[in-house]
N, C-alpha and C positions, 0 to 999 in steps of 0.2 A: 504494500500500500504506500502511496506517495502522499504524505501530509503536506510537504512543501516542494513545489516545482519551481526551479529557476528557469526562466526563459531568457537566454542570452540573445540580445538584439542590437543590431546596429541601425535599425530603422529602414533596412532595405526591403525590397519586395520578397526576397528569399526568406528573410527573417519573419516577415508577415505570414508567409506560408507555413512556417514552423509553428506560429501561434495557433493555427487551427488544431494541430496535434496537441499542443499544450492545453488548449481549452477543452478538448475532448477528454484528455486524461484527468483534468481537474474535475470535470463533471462526474466521471466514473468513480473517482476516489475521494470526492469532496475535498479537494486539495486547495491550498492557498497558492497563488501564483505570485512570484516575485520576478518582475521584469528587471533584468540587470543590463544596463548600458555602460560599457567601459569606454572611457575617453582617454586614450593614450596621449600624453603630452610629449611634444618634441623636446629633445635635449640639445645642449650646446647653445649656440648664439640665439637660437629661437626658443630657448627654454621657457616653459610656462605657456606656450601656445598650443591649442588643440591641433591635432593632425589635420582635421577637416574644418574648413571655414564655415560650413553649414551646421555646425554642432548645435547652436541654439534651436534651429528648426527641427533637427532630429529629436532633441529632447522634448520639444513641444508635441511632436507627432506621437512619440512613444507615450508621453503623459496622457494624451487623449485616448490611446488604445487601452491603457490601464483603467482609465475612467469608464470606458465602454464595458470592460469586464465587470466592473463594480455595478454598473446599471443592470446587468443581467444576473446579479446575485453572486458573483464570484469574488471571494476575498482576494484582492490584488493590490499590490503596491509597486512603486518604482524605486529602484536603487541605482544611483549613478555613481560610478567609481572613476575617479580621475587620478592619474599618476604616471610616473615614468616607467613602471613595470610593464611587461608586455601584456596585451589584452587578455590572453588566456589566464595569466596569473591574477589579474584584477578580477576576472569573473570567478575564478576558483576561490579567491579570498572572500568575495561577497557570498558565494554559496556556503562557505564555512560559517560565516557570520549568521546566516539565517537558518543554518542546519538543514540545508536542502537534502531531500531524498533522491532528487533527480535533476540533472541539468539538460535542457533541450537547446540545441543549437542547429542552425541551418548550415548547409555546405553548398558550395558552388558545384561540387562534383568533379573538379579537376583532379587529376592524379599525376603521379610520376614527376617528370621534370617541371611541369607547370606548378604543381604544389610546392616543390622545393624552391622554385624561384619566387613565386608569389607569397608563399607562407601559408600556414594553416592553423587558424584558431581552433577549429573543431578537432584537428589531430592533436594539437598541443593540450587541449582540455582533457582528452582521453588519457594523457600521460601525467597531467598536473593535478587534476581535480581530486583524485582520491575518493570519488563517488561515481555512481552510474551517470553516463552521458549518452543521451539519445541524439544521434546525428541524423537530421532530416535532409534528404537530397532534394534538389529542385523538382517541383511537380512538372509533369509533362505540359509543355506550353509556356512554362516560365523560363525566360531567357536569362541566363547569368550575365551580369554586366561585364563590360570589358575590364581588363586588368587595371587600367588607370582609375576606374571607378570603384574598385573593391574596397570594402570596409572591414567590419568585424568578422564576418563569417566566411573567410577565404579558405578554400581547400584547393 
């Protein structure tokens, strides 16, 4: 049984697709959903700046999604983690803090060399989290964004 489910989201269409699975699991298990958005900060001369300029818009969008979950009777809240640690570690730390039973994250579905070059939050979570991680692939018809537009859920 999953009492607390972390939905790791970057505000992308792929992460939104994973939310459908999170919502269904929460209904089946009467779970609490904790949406975790990790905002990795740049280091060096640009230190303290978010990696993406549209960060405030993403946080607003995710906040609305959490509010929609509440309106249908699901116990949900938003946790935003900001720091210089990698995104997977920020998510894993947040999952530890809320004692999550499961982390759900979307993936672009890239493998091999593309995953090695682009990076993989989903893959890193499976090694870092120390708790079950459900990796949701893109649904048929959902186009993964180009590498330059990738955010949190890159595989």
